[in-house]
N, C-alpha and C positions, 0 to 999 in steps of 0.2 A: 521077724517083726512084721505085723500086718501092713497091707497096703494103705489102710486108712491113715496110719500115722505118717507114712511117706507122703500122702497127699496133703495132710495137714501141715507137715513140715515144709512142703513145697510152697503152699499158700502163704504161710507165715514168712518163709524166706523171701518170697516175692514181695510181701509187704515191707519187710525190713530192708531188702535191697533197694526197692523203689524209694522208701522213706529216707534211707541213708544217702542214696545218690542225690536225691533232692536236697537232703541236708548239706551235702558237699556243695551243691549248686547254690544253696542258700548262703553258705559260708562265703563262697566266692563272690556272690552278689553283694553281701555286706562288706566284704573286704574291698571290693571295687568302689563302693559308694563312700565308705568311711575310713578305710585303712585301719590304723590303730589310733585314731583321734581320741582325745579325752571324752568327747560326747559319747563315743561308743562304750568307753569304760563305764559311764553313767548308766547306759542301757543295760550292760551286763550285770551291774550291781542291782539295778531295779528288778531285773528278771528273776533274781534268786528268791525273793520273798514270796511272790505268787507261786513259784515252782515248789517251794517248801510246803506251802499249805496244801497243794494238790497231792504231793507225794506222800505226806504223812497221813492223809485221810483216805482218799480214793485209792492211792497206790497201795496202801496197806490192806485195803478191803478186797479189791477186785481179784487179787491173785491168791496169796497164801492163806488168807482167812476165809474168803467167801466161796471160792470154787470147790474146795473139798466138801464143805457142809452142804452147799447147793446140790452138788453131784450125788451125794449120799441120799438126800431127801428125794430127789427126782427119781433115783433108781430104786430105792428101798421102801419109800412111803407112797407119795402121790405127787402129781404135777401141781395140784392145788396147794399142797403144803410147801413145795419149792417156790412157787410164785408168791406165796404169802411172805416167805423169808426175804425174797428179792425186793418186794415192796417195802418191807419194814427197814431193811438195811439201806436201800436207796434213799428213803425219806430221811433217815437219821444222818447219813453222810452228807446229804445236801444241806440240811439245816446246820450241822456242825461247821461245814465249810463256809456258809454264809456268815456265821458268827465270827469265825476267825478272819475272814476278809474284812469285816467291819472293824474289828480291832486293829488289824494291820493298817487299814486306811487312816485311822486316827493316829496310830503310833509311828507312821512312816518317817516323820522328821527325826525321830529318835533312833529308829532301827537302821536307817541308811548309814549315818556316821559310825555306828557301832560296827557294822559289817566291813566298811572300807574306810578306816581312819585316814588313809593317805589319799583318798580321792580328791582330786583337784590340785595336788601338789605340782608345781611347775607351770600352772596356768595363771593367767592374769587375774581371774576372779574365781577363786576356789569355792566360795560360798554359793555363787550362781550355779556352778556345776552340781553341787550337792542338792540345791533346790530343784534342779532339773531332774536329778535321779529320784527325788521324792515324788515329783509330778508324774514321772514315767511309772513308778511303782503303783501309784494310785490308778492310773489308766489300766495297767495290766492286771490289777486285782479282780477285774471281771473274768479273766480267763480261768482261774481255779474253780470258780463257781460252775462254769460251763464244763470244765474237765471233770468235776466231781460226778456229775450226771453221766458224762460220756465214758468216764473210766468204769463206772458200774455197768454200763451197757456192754463194754468190752468184756468184763468179767462174766456177765451172764451169757453172752454169745459164745465165748470160749468154752464155758462149762457145757454148753450144748453142742460142742464140736463145730461151731460156726466161726470160721477164721477170716473169710474174705473181706467183709465190711470192716472189721477191726483192723485188718491189714491195710485197707485203703485209707482209713481215717488219718493216720499220720502224714500221708502224702499230701492230702488237702491242707493240713496244718502247715507243712513246709511251703507249699505253693503260695499260701496267703502271706507268709513272711517274706518270701521272694518278691511278691508283688509290693509289699511294703518297702523293701530295699530299692527296687528298680523304679517303681512308679511314685509311691507316696513320699519317698525321701526327698524328692525334689521340692515339692511345695511345703512339706512339714518337717523336713530334717529327720533327726533320730526318732521323733515322735511317730513318724510313719511306720517305723519298725514296731512300736508298741501297738499301734492300731492293727497291724498285720497279725500280731500275736492274738489279739482278742478275736478278730475275724476268723483266724485259723482254728481257734478253740471252738467257735460256733459251728464251723464246718465239720470239725472232728465229731461233734455231737450229732449234727443233722444227718450225716451219711449213715449212721448206725441205727437210726430209728426204724427204717424199713425191716431190718433184721429182727427187731423185737416184735414188729407186727406179724412177720412171717412165723415167728415162734409162738404167736398168740399169747404173749405175756399179758396177764391180767393184773395191771397195777392198781393198787389202792393206796390212798394216803393213810399210812399207818405210823404210829409211834409206839410200837409194842415192845418196850424194853423188858417186859416180863416173859416174852416168848423164849422158850428154851434154846431154839436154834439161833435166834438173834443174839442171845447172851453168849452162845458158843462162839459166834463170829466175833463178838466184842472181846471175848477172852483171847482168841487167837490174834486179834488185831493189836492188843496191847503191846506185846513184845515187838511186833512188826513195826508199829508206829515208832517205837524207840529206835529200831534198826534203821528205818528210812530217815529218821531225823539225824541219826549219826552219819549216814551217807551224805545228806545235805550239809551237815556241819563240816565234813571233809571238804566240800566245795567252798564253804565259807572260809575255811582255814586258808585255802589257796588264795582266795580273793583278798582276805585280810592282809596276808603278807605281800602279795603281788602289788597291792595298792601302794605299798611303801617302797617298792623298788623304783618306780618311776612311771611317768605317763605312758600309756599304751601297753604296760606289762600285762594287765588283766586281759585285754583284747588278744594279745599275742598268745597267751597261755590258753585262752578259750579256743582260738583257732587250732592250736596243736592238739588239744584234747578232743575236739570234734573230729579231726582226721583220724586220730588213734582209735576212736570209738567205732569206726567203720567195720573193720574185721571182727570186732567183738560183737557188734549187732548182727552182722551177717551170719555168723556161725554160733557163737555162744548163746546169744539172746534168742535168735530165731528157733534153734533146735530145742532149747530149754522151754521156751514158751509153748511150742507145739506139743511137747511131750507131757507137759504138766497135767492136763486133764486126764491123760492115760494113767499117770502115776496116781492121781486121785481115785480113779476107778479101781485100780489094782488094790489100793489100800482099803477101799470100801468093800472089796471082795475078801479082804484079809490075806491076800497073796503076797507076803513079804518077799518071797524068793523072786517072784516075777518083777516086783518093784525094784529090787536090787539089780536084777539082770538088765532091766531097762535103763537104769541110771548108768550102769557100767558101760553098756554098749553105746549110749549117747555120748558119754564122756570120751570114749575112744574116738568117736567120729569128730567131736568138737576139737580134740587135740590134733587129730590128723589134718584138719583144715586150718586151725588157728595158729599153731606153731610156725608153719612156713609163712603164713600171712604176716605174723608179727615180725619175724626175722626179716622178711623181704621189705616190709614198710620201714623198718629201722634203717636198713641199708640204703633205701631209695628216698629217705626223708627229704633230702634237698631237692631233687628233681620233682618229686610229688608236690612239695610245697610251692615251688615256683610255678609248676603247671596249673595248680588249682587256684592259687591266690594272687600271685604277683601280677600287678597291673593296676591302672587307675590310681587310687589313693594308697594302695598297698605296694610299697617300694621294696628294693632289694634288701635294705636294712631290716625291715620287718620280716621278710622271708627268712633271713638268716637266723633271727631270734626265734621265730616260730619253729623252724626246722630243728634247731638245737633242742628245744623243749620236747618236740615230737619224738626225737630219738629216745629220750628217757621215759616218756609216756609209753612207748612201745614195749618197754621192759615189763610193764604191768598188764599187758593184754592177755597173756596166757593165764595167769592166776585169776583175773577177773572172769574169764570165760569158764574156768573150772568151778569157780564159786557159783556161777549161774545155775549149773545143773546140780551140784551137791546141795545147795540151799533149798532147791525145789524138792529134792528127795526128803529133806527134813520136814518141809512144809506139808508134803503129802502125808507124812506120818503124824501130822498134827502137832509137830514140834517147831514152833516159831521162835523159841527162846535161844536155842543153840546157835543158829545163824546170827541172831541179833547180838549175842555175846561176842561172837567173833568179829562182827562189824565194829563193836565198841573197842575191841583190842586194836583193830586197824586204825580207828580214830585216834587212839592214844599214841600209836606209833607215828602217825602223820603229824600230830601236834608237836611231839618232841623233836622229830627229825626236821620238820619245817622250821621250827624256832632256831635250830642249830645251823641250818644251811642257807636260809634265804638271803642273808646279808653277804656272805662270801661268794655264793654261787648263783644268786639271782633266780631267774625263771627255771634254769636247768636243775638247780637244787630242789625247787618245789616240785617239779615233775618227777624227779627221782624219789622224793619222799612219798608221793602218791603211789608209785609203783612198789616201793619197798613195803608199804602198808598192805597192798594187795597180796603180796606173797605171804606175809604173816597171816593174813586172814584165811587164805585158801589152804595154806599148810596146816593150820590148826583144825580147820573145818574138815579136811580130808582125813586127818587122824581120828577125829571124833566120829566121822561117818563109818570108817572101818571098824571102830570099836562098837558102834551101835548095831551094825548089820552082821558083824562077825563073819564076814565073807572074805575069801582070799584076795589079797591086793596085788599079788605077783602078776597075774595076767594083764591087768591094766598097766602096771609099771613097765612090763616088757614091751607092750605096744607103744607107750609114750617114749621109751628109750629108743626104739627103732625109728619112730617119727623124728626124734631129735637128731639122730645120726643122718637121716636123709636131709633134714633141714640144714644141718651143718655143712654138708657137701654143697648144697645149693648156695649157701652163704659164701663159701669159698669161691665158687665160680662167679657169682654175681659181683663179689668184691673185686676180683681180678679184672673182670670185663668193664666195671664201672670207670676204671681209669681211662678208658678210650672214649667215653661219652661225656662231653661237657653238658652242663645244665644251668647255665647262667641266664638263660632267657626261655620264654615259653616254647618256642619251636624246638630248640635243642633239648629242653626238658621233656617235651612230649616224645621225642625220638628215644631218649634215654629210658624213660619210663616204660614204653612199649617194648623196646628191645630187651632190656634187662629183666622185665617181668616175664616175658616169653621164654627167655633162656633159663631163668630160675624155675619156672613151672615145668619145663621139659626135664631138667635135671632132677627135680624133686619127684616127678612122676616115675622116671626111670629107676631111681633109687627105691621108691616105694614098691614098685613091682619086683625089683631084685630082692628086696628084703621080705617079700611075700606078705605085705600088710593086707589084712583082710579087707580093709576099707577101700584099698586101691583095686584089688582083684574083684571085689563085689561090684564096684562101679563098672569095671571092664565087662564083667559078665552081663550086667544089666544092659549095657550098650549093645553087646553082641546079640543078646536075645531080641532086643527091639529091631535090630537089623534083620535077623532071621524072620521075625514076624512080618516085617515089611516086605520080605520076598515071598511070604506065604508059607514059610517053613515053621516047624514047631520046635520047642525047646524050653527047658525049665532052668531058671537061675537057681543057684544054691541059696541057702538062707543068708540073709544079708541085713546089715544095719540100715536104719532109716536114712534116706537121703532126699 
């Protein structure tokens, strides 16, 4: 695989790493300022409505629907034709987002109680907390309008193989929320977080504008719904909107049931979910995002064999990185939670509840990472329906299981439900991918099996050593996290080399080649997957 993809993956990985590390810092700042107070539950609930509006419009457009069509026009027709499409879609998405924001602003007093019927239970004035959530919702409804434009800019730049500014944008977004937690929370309380979200959305947009100037985008205010390419994007968006809505509904389901468990349950589950997303973002999302424009180009060339080969190789690399990360995080859930969150308003009781939910969320990291690359394979082929149908299956599983387990098992049961739904989605999507491409599945299965064996031995060693490392406070948790992570990484690397996993040997070859070049020697590395 070419060096261009490796560079793109590295840039996207840099963005995801920076964004997720800042996301962890953001989570720590929020935990320190608010712990699991009821006011934070109100903010979490309020955040979901604006996020839903952004995800189902701009999120559906910029990736699976827009990039393949834009890439084809740019490559096979003309730049003018591609920019015409970009202008038309950007205008339509912005107007549609503005309309939905206006509706949500008016309907917020109805939507908030529907989302979290238990919000305010156990507090002195539950109606006041609901009113506060409504107010916060209305403040943050400015953010999806900014994100609608910014999300489209991300799609355009990614389609043009420009990844740096889109990778930088989420970092600025997280920095703004951190400022809201650290600085604005003192004079404004939880409203400071809402202000941080809006400012962050504005920065997310502003930082990408220079990229559009460099690409010489020629924007025109267009509402050309009769344009064939615009209609194609709309056709591809339809199922994707449904799928993203289903993803958001999964989050709503968790909030709906968590709000009835007790005060702070929503906050604790959100903390756990945020930590669990770290390995998913670093490996599954970063690599899948970086490779998607390449998949779109391969499909535009009609090279189905190359498309399948790219998906297969990226899947193996994702599994090579994600499986040990998920296993390690599950084993180190307690010291990691204490290290990242405990302190200030976030006490040991909150840490225990969050760590328990985190362990069950880790169960779903691997299937979510696999879904990232397989769904993009379908999107590149112009099939947005199949991934959406599988998302709806996952939604159904989550609804049923959550309804059964939330009362007896609390937050742990809800986290387990999310992970079980993720396995159902990826399992079905993988089967359909194999049937669609008619390519052999055994090579991928063999690699994943060997990765699992290496991760299992790593888990055994880390599990034994963890008995010697207490983690009841931040200093001891830091020591435990560093020591056990280092030991686990060494064991996993040794097993990967012993099992002759190509992903490990290719990485070693790359390092050796760079060392030889640094000494002025020459040498060639063998064909290798992107890294």
